[in-house]
C-alpha positions in Angstrom: 2.8 175.8 79.9 6.5 175.9 81.0 6.2 178.3 83.4 3.6 176.2 85.6 5.3 173.0 85.3 6.3 171.3 88.8 9.8 171.9 90.1 10.6 168.4 89.6 10.2 168.5 86.1 13.1 170.4 83.9 12.4 171.1 80.4 15.7 170.6 78.7 15.1 171.5 75.0 14.1 169.2 72.0 11.0 167.8 73.8 13.0 166.4 76.2 12.1 166.8 80.1 14.2 165.6 83.1 11.8 164.3 86.1 13.5 164.2 89.2 12.3 160.7 90.9 12.6 161.8 94.4 15.2 158.8 94.9 17.4 159.3 98.2 17.8 163.3 97.7 16.7 166.1 95.3 18.4 165.8 91.8 19.8 162.5 92.7 18.1 160.2 90.0 16.5 161.2 87.0 13.7 160.0 84.3 13.5 161.5 81.2 10.3 162.3 79.1 10.8 162.6 75.3 8.0 164.2 73.8 7.7 164.3 69.7 4.6 165.2 68.0 2.2 164.4 70.8 3.9 160.8 71.2 6.1 160.1 74.0 8.7 157.6 75.7 10.3 157.5 79.0 14.4 156.7 79.4 14.9 155.2 83.0 11.9 155.2 85.5 13.5 155.5 89.0 12.0 153.4 91.4 8.0 152.2 92.2 7.8 155.2 94.3 8.5 157.4 91.3 5.4 156.4 89.7 3.2 159.6 91.0 5.9 162.0 89.5 6.0 160.0 86.1 2.4 160.3 85.7 2.2 163.6 87.0 4.9 164.7 84.2 2.3 163.2 81.4 -0.3 165.1 83.2 1.5 168.5 83.4 2.6 168.0 79.9 -0.9 167.0 78.7 0.3 163.6 77.3 -2.4 161.0 77.3 -1.5 157.6 78.8 -2.0 155.9 75.5 0.3 158.3 73.8 3.3 156.9 75.1 4.8 154.5 72.9 8.0 153.3 74.9 9.3 152.7 78.3 13.5 152.3 78.2 15.4 151.1 81.1 18.8 151.9 80.3 19.5 148.7 82.5 17.5 146.7 85.1 19.2 148.2 88.4 16.3 149.3 90.4 17.0 152.9 90.6 16.6 153.0 86.8 13.9 150.4 86.4 12.4 149.4 89.6 9.4 151.6 88.5 9.3 150.5 85.1 6.7 147.5 85.6 4.6 149.7 87.7 4.7 152.4 85.0 3.6 149.9 82.1 0.6 148.8 84.0 -0.8 152.6 83.3 0.6 153.2 79.6 -1.7 150.6 77.8 0.2 151.2 74.3 3.4 151.2 75.4 6.3 148.8 74.7 9.2 148.1 77.1 12.6 148.2 75.2 15.2 146.3 77.1 18.8 145.3 76.7 18.3 141.4 76.1 20.4 140.4 79.1 17.7 142.4 81.0 14.6 141.6 79.6 13.8 138.3 81.3 14.2 140.3 84.8 11.8 142.7 83.7 9.2 139.7 83.1 10.2 137.9 86.0 11.7 140.2 88.6 12.1 137.7 91.5 15.9 136.8 90.7 16.6 140.7 90.6 14.9 141.4 93.6 17.0 138.8 95.5 19.9 139.9 94.0 19.5 143.3 95.0 18.4 142.2 98.4 21.8 140.6 98.9 23.4 143.9 98.3 21.0 146.2 100.6 19.3 144.1 102.8 15.5 143.3 103.3 14.3 146.5 105.4 16.6 148.8 102.6 14.8 147.1 100.0 11.0 147.9 101.3 12.0 151.3 102.5 13.8 152.5 99.1 12.6 150.4 96.4 9.0 149.2 97.6 8.5 146.6 95.0 8.8 145.7 91.2 5.9 144.7 89.1 6.5 142.1 86.4 5.8 143.0 82.8 3.9 141.1 80.6 6.3 139.0 78.0 4.3 140.1 75.1 5.1 143.9 75.8 8.7 143.3 76.3 11.2 143.6 73.3 14.8 143.2 73.5 17.1 145.4 71.6 20.3 144.6 69.9 23.3 146.8 69.0 22.7 149.2 66.5 19.1 149.0 66.6 16.7 151.8 65.7 13.3 152.6 66.7 11.2 156.1 65.8 9.1 158.0 68.0 6.8 159.4 65.7 9.4 159.7 63.1 12.1 160.6 65.4 15.4 158.1 65.4 16.2 156.5 68.9 19.0 154.4 68.3 20.5 151.9 70.7 24.2 150.4 71.2 25.4 147.7 73.9 27.2 149.3 76.5 28.6 147.1 79.3 31.2 147.7 81.8 29.0 149.1 84.8 26.7 146.4 84.0 26.2 143.4 81.3 22.6 144.5 80.7 23.3 147.9 79.8 22.4 149.9 76.7 22.6 153.5 75.8 20.1 155.5 73.6 21.4 158.1 70.8 18.7 160.8 70.1 19.6 162.2 66.9 17.4 165.4 67.2 19.4 166.7 70.4 22.9 165.0 69.3 22.6 163.5 73.0 23.0 160.2 74.7 20.8 158.8 77.4 23.6 157.0 79.2 22.2 155.3 82.3 25.5 154.8 84.5 27.8 154.1 81.5 29.2 158.0 81.2 29.3 158.0 85.0 27.6 160.2 87.8 27.6 163.9 88.0 25.7 165.6 90.8 24.9 169.4 90.7 26.4 170.0 94.1 29.7 169.8 92.5 29.3 172.2 89.6 31.8 175.1 89.4 31.0 178.1 87.5 28.9 176.1 85.5 31.5 173.5 85.0 30.4 169.8 85.8 32.6 167.2 87.7 31.7 163.5 86.9 33.2 160.3 88.4 32.6 156.6 87.3 30.6 154.2 88.6 31.6 150.2 89.5 28.2 149.5 91.3 28.1 145.6 92.0 28.3 143.3 90.7 29.2 143.4 87.1 32.1 145.9 87.0 34.4 145.3 84.0 36.8 148.3 83.4 38.1 147.2 80.3 34.6 146.6 78.7 33.5 150.1 80.3 36.2 152.2 78.9 35.5 150.8 75.3 31.9 151.6 75.9 32.8 155.4 76.9 35.0 155.4 74.1 31.8 154.7 71.6 29.6 156.9 73.0 32.4 159.8 72.7 33.0 158.6 69.0 29.7 159.8 68.1 31.3 163.5 69.1 27.9 164.2 71.0 26.6 167.8 71.8 25.4 166.3 75.5 24.7 163.5 77.6 21.4 162.9 79.8 22.8 161.1 83.0 20.4 159.2 85.4 22.6 160.6 88.2 21.8 163.6 87.2 20.4 165.8 84.3 21.9 166.8 81.1 25.7 167.5 81.1 27.7 169.5 78.2 31.5 169.8 77.5 31.1 166.1 76.9 34.8 165.5 75.6 36.3 167.3 78.8 34.0 165.0 81.1 34.7 162.0 78.9 38.8 162.5 79.5 38.0 163.1 83.3 35.8 160.0 83.8 38.2 157.9 81.8 41.4 159.2 83.8 39.2 158.6 87.2 38.3 155.1 85.9 42.1 154.2 85.3 43.1 155.4 88.8 40.3 153.3 90.2 41.7 150.2 88.6 45.4 151.2 89.6 43.9 151.5 93.3 42.0 148.3 93.1 45.1 146.4 91.9 47.3 147.8 94.6 44.6 146.7 97.0 43.5 143.2 95.8 45.1 141.2 98.5 45.0 143.8 101.2 43.9 142.9 105.0 40.6 144.9 105.3 40.4 145.8 101.8 36.9 147.0 101.7 37.6 149.8 104.1 41.0 150.9 102.3 39.4 150.6 99.3 36.9 153.1 100.2 39.3 155.2 101.7 41.4 155.2 98.6 38.4 156.1 96.7 37.2 158.8 99.1 40.7 160.5 98.5 40.8 160.0 95.0 37.5 162.0 94.5 37.9 164.6 97.1 41.4 165.4 95.2 39.8 165.4 91.9 37.1 167.8 93.2 39.9 170.3 94.6 41.3 170.2 91.0 38.0 170.9 89.7 38.0 174.0 91.7 35.3 172.7 94.2 36.0 174.3 97.8 33.3 172.0 99.7 35.0 170.5 102.7 36.4 167.0 102.3 33.8 165.9 105.1 30.9 167.2 103.0 32.3 165.7 100.1 32.5 162.1 101.6 29.1 162.5 103.0 27.4 163.4 99.8 29.3 160.5 97.9 28.9 158.0 100.7 26.6 155.8 98.7 28.7 155.9 95.6 31.9 154.8 97.8 30.5 152.2 99.3 28.9 150.6 96.3 32.3 151.4 94.2 34.4 149.8 96.5 31.8 146.8 96.6 31.8 146.8 92.7 35.6 146.8 92.9 35.9 143.9 95.1 33.5 141.8 92.7 35.9 142.6 89.7 38.9 141.8 91.6 37.6 138.8 93.0 36.4 137.5 89.7 39.8 138.3 88.1 41.7 136.2 90.6 39.6 133.3 89.8 40.1 133.6 86.5 43.9 133.3 87.3 43.1 130.0 89.5 41.1 128.3 87.0 
């Protein structure tokens, strides 16, 4: 069956499949399908436009709609959960497992949509995200730190992982000794792999970036000595301890940049320029020989959003100082 799978489904072993949701570019945004003894769970879903691929993955793997027990957004940002309501509508027996701070946004997504529109603009929302379908409250279950559920006897454990967002949890899969990390562990695009070695960068997307909390959350992930991480952006990565050290080092450098530029004129532009230089230099150290202009083009969205997230963090800290 594996040989006949569509190109946008990647088997990863242990019954786990990465589904390229097609958001923005190839291998940018993943949803994961876990299959255990004929039962299934999705972790992250992409946007509303990913629905045909999510359902197509079930069809390709011979999984019935009513065999899906869980839909699990790692957090409620729309590239991770925008399609969750649309998917739930197609899965009659599924329960949504979502961070308690995100549950209300899945039940009534109006505030979530409005907040994202403030960041991206109305035209981009329609073009990139389509819509968000609400999920009936009785089908939503909030997780808590340390909670475990079973998928056909396979344990999936949850921990609270703020830092990128306060509504973020990560999911531990004991069978593969891997974490489904959403955005907590960072972003690792396959275009930057060198001789099979991945590169990673932290993501401070607006509006809840908290670097101290993020560092603590990453430490909790690494403490379990995982064999791998399943990143939404993008795919399975191994060599976890090296990547953790790299990501934490870049996070601390981002904090130093923010503190240096907190009160600068034209702060946003200077943050973007400093972040671009940081990432280009880090990739050079990694052995990536792509031109800087090409690197900056591939990371343009992340640089923009990281600068926005850092600005929100800096302004929040400034308000605390003035309180």
